[in-house]
C-alpha positions, -999 to +999 in steps of 0.1 A: +191+087-048+192+082-011+173+053+003+143+056+027+145+033+057+115+045+076+094+019+091+060+029+107+062+021+144+032+000+157+024+027+184+020+053+156+000+032+134-026+026+162-024+062+173-030+073+137-061+051+135-076+068+166-065+104+165-070+112+128-107+103+126-114+122+159-098+153+145-115+149+111-150+145+129-144+177+148-132+196+116-162+183+098-186+198+123-167+231+127-191+259+118-185+278+086-194+313+078-219+321+050-193+340+031-170+328+005-147+298+011-112+309+023-080+291+018-064+277+051-027+282+057-024+250+079-040+231+051-017+246+026+013+234+047-003+201+051-006+197+012+029+211+008+043+183+032+022+154+017+022+165-020+049+191-024+069+170-048+039+171-073+032+207-066-002+200-052+000+230-029+002+252-059-029+236-074-047+240-042-039+277-042-049+278-079-013+287-089-017+264-118+013+275-139+038+272-110+022+239-101+029+225-136+066+231-131+066+204-104+050+177-126+078+174-153+105+173-127+088+146-109+084+126-140+120+131-148+127+114-115+105+085-124+120+082-159+156+083-145+149+057-118+133+034-145+164+036-165+185+033-134+167-001-124+173-014-159+210-004-157+214-020-124+197-053-136+220-052-167+250-045-145+241-073-121+236-100-148+270-090-166+289-087-134+278-123-124+289-137-158+323-117-154+328-133-119+321-169-132+344-163-163+373-152-141+368-182-119+368-204-149+400-188-162+418-190-129+409-227-127+417-238-163+448-218-170+470-237-146+455-270-158+465-262-193+499-250-183+505-286-170+490-303-200+523-308-220+540-326-191+509-347-184+505-358-220+543-365-223+541-388-193+511-406-207+526-410-240+559-424-226+537-448-205+519-458-238+551-464-256+567-485-228+536-508-228+537-541-247+517-542-279+482-559-273+486-560-236+460-548-210+485-523-198+487-507-232+450-506-237+446-489-202+473-463-211+455-456-244+422-450-226+440-427-200+456-407-228+424-403-247+405-393-217+431-367-208+431-353-244+393-350-243+396-333-208+422-308-221+402-301-252+371-293-231+393-271-209+405-252-239+370-246-251+358-235-217+388-212-213+382-197-248+345-192-240+353-176-207+377-152-222+352-142-248+324-138-222+349-118-199+355-094-227+319-090-238+303-090-204+330-066-188+321-041-215+284-045-208+291-041-170+313-011-175+285+006-198+257-003-174+276+010-144+281+043-162+245+045-172+234+037-136+257+063-122+244+089-148+207+083-142+213+082-105+228+117-107+200+129-129+174+118-105+193+131-074+198+166-091+162+167-100+151+157-065+173+186-051+157+209-074+123+200-062+134+203-027+146+238-032+113+248-049+094+233-020+116+251+005+111+284-013+073+278-014+073+270+023+087+305+029+062+320+004+032+300+015+016+328+038+019+353+011+004+328-015-025+321+008-033+357+013-031+364-025-054+335-031-080+347-006-078+382-022-085+366-055-117+352-041-132+387-040-132+386-078-148+353-081-183+340-077-177+315-049-206+297-033-203+290+004-195+255+014-225+236+031-218+229+067-226+192+063-228+171+030-262+160+019-252+124+023-241+129+059-276+147+066-295+118+048-278+091+068-282+111+101-319+112+095-320+075+100-314+078+137-345+070+155-362+085+186-365+069+221-341+044+236-333+030+202-318+063+192-288+056+214-279+025+196-286+042+163-262+071+174-235+046+185-238+029+151-237+062+133-206+076+151-187+044+149-193+042+111-184+079+107-152+073+128-139+045+106-149+061+074-121+086+078-096+057+077-099+058+039-083+092+038-054+077+057-049+051+031-046+079+004-016+094+024+000+060+030-003+048-005+011+082-017+041+076+005+045+041-008+045+052-044+071+081-038+093+057-017+092+030-044+095+049-075+115+079-065+137+065-038+137+028-050+127+019-013+095+000-012+081-003+024+073-036+041+044-021+061+022+001+038+003-026+021-001-048+051-012-020+074-038-008+049-055-040+040-057-049+077-072-014+083-097-019+056-106-053+071-115-036+104-133-008+086-154-034+068-164-051+100-172-020+122-191-003+093-217-031+092-239-015+119-237+020+101-246+003+068-276-014+085-287+019+100-285+037+067-301+007+048-270+004+026-269-033+025-276-050-007-311-066-008-337-075-034-362-046-035-385-058-063-410-072-037-400-052-007-400-016-020-437-013-029-449-025+006-465-001+031-444+007+062-464-018+083-458-047+058-422-037+055-419-039+093-437-072+093-413-087+067-382-074+086-395-091+118-401-123+101-366-124+084-347-110+115-343-145+127-317-152+099-300-119+107-295-128+143-283-163+135-256-147+113-247-120+137-247-143+167-223-168+149-200-139+138-199-127+175-191-161+190-167-171+162-150-137+164-146-141+203-129-174+199-105-160+171-097-129+193-091-149+225-068-174+208-049-145+191-044-127+224-034-158+242-006-166+219+003-129+211-002-136+173+018-113+150+020-110+113+043-132+092+061-102+076+091-083+087+069-057+102+054-082+127+023-062+137+001-077+164-029-095+150-051-098+181-065-061+178-078-070+143-094-102+156-112-081+183-125-058+156-146-089+146-161-089+180-167-052+181-183-052+146-204-081+155-216-066+188-224-033+171-244-054+144-264-071+170-272-040+190-283-023+157-304-054+149-321-052+183-328-014+176-342-022+142-364-049+156-379-026+182-385+000+155-403-025+133-425-035+163-431+002+169-440+007+131-461-023+131-482-010+160-485+026+150-480+026+112-453+053+116-418+044+104-394+038+135-371+068+125-398+093+129-401+113+161-391+145+178-354+134+182-351+119+148-320+131+130-303+146+159-269+129+161 
């Protein structure tokens, strides 16, 4: 299989985080007719590009049987690549032993070839020495040391020759297996590419056929907005606090679409790693940094929609006025936390910007935007806290929850 060497450019990473949520927010608000749901040709091509190897475009268009054709082919690639990795590992281990064995043979064979002459000289020296003299004892020790050394050389040479024969056979077998499974994976990949190319041409026809089939099905129209979206939007208050609520709402909705980006990025990582044996050095880092920013910026949205974890055993039964009073009394702890987060985040971000801090990986992504996300998230949290405090005073005075009013829910 060919290798994938694509590395996501930094500018494209940031553009993706900005452009994709904007497009998604516009599409989510695009009006839908009251008729049956229609399949979209642009969306079908999008699914083809991102999930064509798995036949997801066929499943999207409810062409189930043809979609099932892609799955076994994809699993053949995974199976072949797994065997190819095992064969590559076996070949690497065997080739290393072969290299060491050849080096040992090249070193020991000349030494043993000179052994007879060396031993003859030492024996002559021993015979010429006087019986019982120091010279004779020294000659005996040299002869014994040389004999032991030569015996060890013969043993190493014999073991190296044995290893060379065994491991060379293993290396040859593993090399052949690797070439075979690589060919299987490559041919299967070409087959999938051919099927995807054919479907790219047929896709307009497939979409029209799928839409015609809707006439024979009882399809319910899609709601324009999800119930969860409508429920969270209802928390937007009236008056001047509504501007802060809308800021929190839109910022939370904006970063929520980053989770969709993660699906596509990790899909690419899985395909690159297990199909092309080319794991990326940017997918995991880019996504966990993205989720870190999402966690920080979503804080105000979570506060607006009352999604934070809290103990409701005493709070839930209270009347609106008593809830507002409890929120006012405990808000001091919230502002201490949010203020510390804002000041600390500012220090971190300023330091990172001053030294142009980058990641320690080969991707070397700039860290300062992520540090400034701490500041943005803390600032949004403080603003939402101010809005919530004002609404609590409003509720305490009137007895009416702060989210009620003529502009409530209009985001």
